[in-house]
C-alpha positions in Angstrom: -32.7 -87.8 -21.4 -36.4 -88.6 -21.2 -38.8 -87.6 -18.5 -40.2 -90.3 -16.3 -43.6 -91.7 -17.2 -45.7 -89.9 -14.6 -49.4 -89.5 -14.9 -52.2 -88.2 -12.9 -51.7 -86.2 -9.7 -48.3 -87.7 -9.2 -46.9 -85.5 -12.0 -47.7 -82.3 -10.0 -45.1 -82.5 -7.3 -46.4 -81.1 -4.0 -49.4 -79.6 -5.7 -51.8 -82.5 -5.1 -55.6 -82.4 -5.1 -56.6 -81.2 -1.7 -53.1 -79.9 -0.8 -53.3 -76.9 1.4 -51.4 -73.7 0.7 -49.3 -74.5 3.7 -48.4 -77.9 2.4 -47.4 -76.4 -1.0 -45.4 -73.7 0.8 -43.6 -76.2 3.0 -42.8 -78.4 0.1 -41.5 -75.4 -1.8 -39.4 -74.3 1.1 -37.7 -77.7 1.3 -36.7 -77.5 -2.3 -35.8 -73.8 -2.1 -33.4 -74.5 0.8 -31.9 -77.5 -1.0 -31.3 -75.6 -4.2 -30.4 -72.1 -3.0 -28.9 -73.0 0.4 -30.3 -72.4 3.8 -28.2 -69.2 4.3 -29.6 -67.5 1.2 -33.2 -68.4 2.1 -32.7 -67.4 5.7 -31.3 -64.0 4.5 -34.3 -63.5 2.2 -36.7 -64.3 5.0 -34.9 -62.1 7.5 -35.1 -59.2 5.0 -38.8 -59.6 4.3 -41.2 -57.0 5.7 -44.9 -56.2 5.3 -44.2 -55.0 1.8 -42.3 -58.0 0.5 -43.9 -60.8 2.6 -46.5 -61.7 0.1 -43.9 -61.8 -2.7 -41.7 -64.2 -0.7 -44.7 -66.4 0.1 -45.7 -66.4 -3.6 -42.3 -67.4 -5.0 -42.0 -70.2 -2.3 -45.5 -71.6 -3.1 -45.6 -71.1 -6.9 -42.1 -71.3 -8.1 -40.5 -73.6 -5.6 -43.6 -75.6 -4.5 -45.6 -75.5 -7.8 -42.8 -75.9 -10.4 -39.5 -77.0 -8.8 -41.1 -80.0 -7.0 -42.5 -81.4 -10.2 -40.8 -84.7 -11.2 -41.0 -84.1 -15.0 -37.5 -82.9 -15.5 -34.3 -83.1 -13.4 -33.1 -80.2 -11.2 -30.1 -80.0 -13.5 -32.4 -79.4 -16.4 -34.4 -76.8 -14.4 -31.2 -75.0 -13.6 -30.2 -75.0 -17.3 -33.5 -73.5 -18.3 -33.4 -71.0 -15.4 -29.9 -69.9 -16.3 -31.0 -69.3 -19.9 -34.0 -67.3 -18.8 -31.8 -65.1 -16.5 -29.4 -64.4 -19.4 -32.3 -63.7 -21.8 -33.8 -61.2 -19.5 -30.6 -59.7 -18.2 -31.2 -60.6 -14.5 -27.6 -60.7 -13.5 -28.0 -60.9 -9.7 -30.5 -63.8 -10.1 -28.1 -65.3 -12.7 -25.3 -65.4 -10.1 -27.6 -67.0 -7.5 -28.8 -69.6 -10.1 -25.2 -70.4 -11.2 -24.4 -71.3 -7.6 -27.7 -73.3 -7.4 -26.8 -75.1 -10.7 -23.5 -76.3 -9.1 -25.5 -77.4 -6.0 -27.9 -79.3 -8.4 -25.0 -81.2 -9.9 -24.1 -79.2 -13.1 -20.4 -78.8 -13.7 -18.6 -75.6 -14.6 -18.1 -77.0 -18.1 -21.8 -77.7 -18.4 -22.6 -74.1 -17.3 -20.1 -72.9 -19.9 -21.9 -74.8 -22.6 -25.2 -73.4 -21.5 -23.7 -69.9 -21.7 -22.3 -70.6 -25.1 -25.8 -71.6 -26.2 -27.2 -68.4 -24.8 -24.8 -66.4 -27.0 -26.6 -67.7 -30.1 -30.2 -67.5 -28.8 -30.0 -64.6 -26.4 -27.3 -62.5 -27.9 -23.5 -62.2 -27.6 -23.6 -59.1 -25.4 -25.8 -60.9 -22.9 -23.7 -63.9 -23.0 -20.6 -61.7 -22.4 -22.1 -60.4 -19.2 -23.2 -63.9 -18.2 -19.7 -65.2 -18.6 -18.3 -62.4 -16.5 -21.0 -63.1 -13.9 -20.1 -66.8 -13.9 -16.4 -66.0 -13.6 -17.1 -63.9 -10.5 -19.3 -66.6 -9.0 -16.6 -69.2 -9.5 -13.9 -66.9 -8.0 -16.1 -66.3 -5.0 -16.8 -70.0 -4.6 -13.1 -70.9 -4.9 -12.1 -68.2 -2.4 -14.8 -69.5 0.1 -13.5 -73.0 -0.4 -9.9 -71.9 0.3 -11.1 -70.1 3.5 -13.1 -73.1 4.8 -11.3 -74.9 7.6 -10.0 -78.4 6.7 -9.6 -81.3 9.1 -5.9 -80.5 9.1 -6.7 -77.1 10.5 -8.6 -78.4 13.5 -6.9 -77.8 16.8 -5.5 -80.9 18.4 -7.6 -82.3 21.2 -6.3 -81.6 24.7 -4.3 -84.3 26.4 
């Protein structure tokens, strides 16, 4: 898997020469919503206050606008790197969020398993053990939510 041949300003995603902070923020918010889901982002924004507002703005502009919009690697690769970083640093709540995001980004459960196996070697077996437990719970929650979701067969019949 090689990165696309991108040069100049194009390689910087939404961080273009002359881009305003708002343009970078808006571009980051689009990607943040696509990767984490609108419900998660809406909850994070609803919970922000004067103390956390600058932090939410920073992660949207810098992480999501400055990094996640760059075309140099795929979202799947960014998810793999992020999962590894979460395991390496023991950020279990963030790991759960990014496992869900990795599925959204197109990684399979088997690919996530392989990433976690790799972390056992480079981040330590105890960390990988916790990561596997975290992933198991995420997958259980996702499966339960999928079972609870209405299907077309569950829809009420239209009135005559």
